N, C-alpha and C positions, 0 to 999 in steps of 0.2 A: 339515459336520459330517455322515460319511456315515452310510447309515442314519437319519436325521432327516427328520421331513417339514416340506418346505418352504412356507409360509404366506403371502398379501400380502392386508392387508386396507385397506379405510378405518377410520378409527377415533375417534372423539369423545370427549375427555379433559377434565376438567374439573379443573382445575388453582388450587391454592392454594399457589403461591409454590414450582415445583418448576419445573425444568429445568436447573438450575447443578449445576457437581461435589458442590456437598453435598447438595441436597435433589434425589434424582436423580428420575427416572422409569424405574424399572427395567423388564427386558423381563419379569418375572413376571407386571407388572400386566395385560398382553396376551396371558399364557398362554405366553410363549414363551421358548425358553432361551437364545436369542443372535438379537440381531437385525443383519440384514444390511446395509442400506439404508432411509431414510425421507427421504420429499418436505418439502417447505417446508413448515409448519405455519401455516395461517392462523386468525385468531382470529376466533370465532362473529358480531363487530360489522363483521367485514372493516375494522376501523384499523388492524392490523398483519398483515405475514407475517413470521411465523419462520425464519432456517434452521435447520435441524433433522437430526441426525448421531447416528450409532450412538457410545458412546465407542468406545476403543479396543480394548476387551474384547468388545463387544459385547453386554454384559450392561444399557446405560441408552440413554435420549436425550438428548441436549444440544441446548438452545437456543440460537439467538443472536439477540440485536435489532441487526439490523443498521443503525436509526435512532438509534443512540446517538453521541453527539458524536464520538470521537476513534475512532481507531482500537485506541489502547489499552485504549479500556475495552468496545472488540466481543469479547467473552468471555462463556463459557456466562451465562445469568443466569437466574434463577429468575421464572417466570411467572402471575399469577392471571389467570381466566380461563377460557372453554372454547376449546380451540381443533382443529380436522381436520386429517389428516395420513393418508398411507398408508402402510402399515410391511410391510416385509421383513424375513422369519426364521423361524426353526426351533425347529417343534414341539417 
């Protein structure tokens, strides 16, 4: 995105069932227009690490719980709890 300022920041999000493909974590809650990258997300209790990635359009963060039982169920899933991750995107 030419002419836009790139921002990289560590964020803490308190989620109440967001992160899947229906209940999105939109870029706008981070004051971003487009998300380019994000790191894995860690739960505040250190009990879980979630794989995090921007959706294809870069408008939201998707979370995947790799502790799901089978490969078929390892799809973007809603998360409840406080997570921390680093997000890079355009303001």
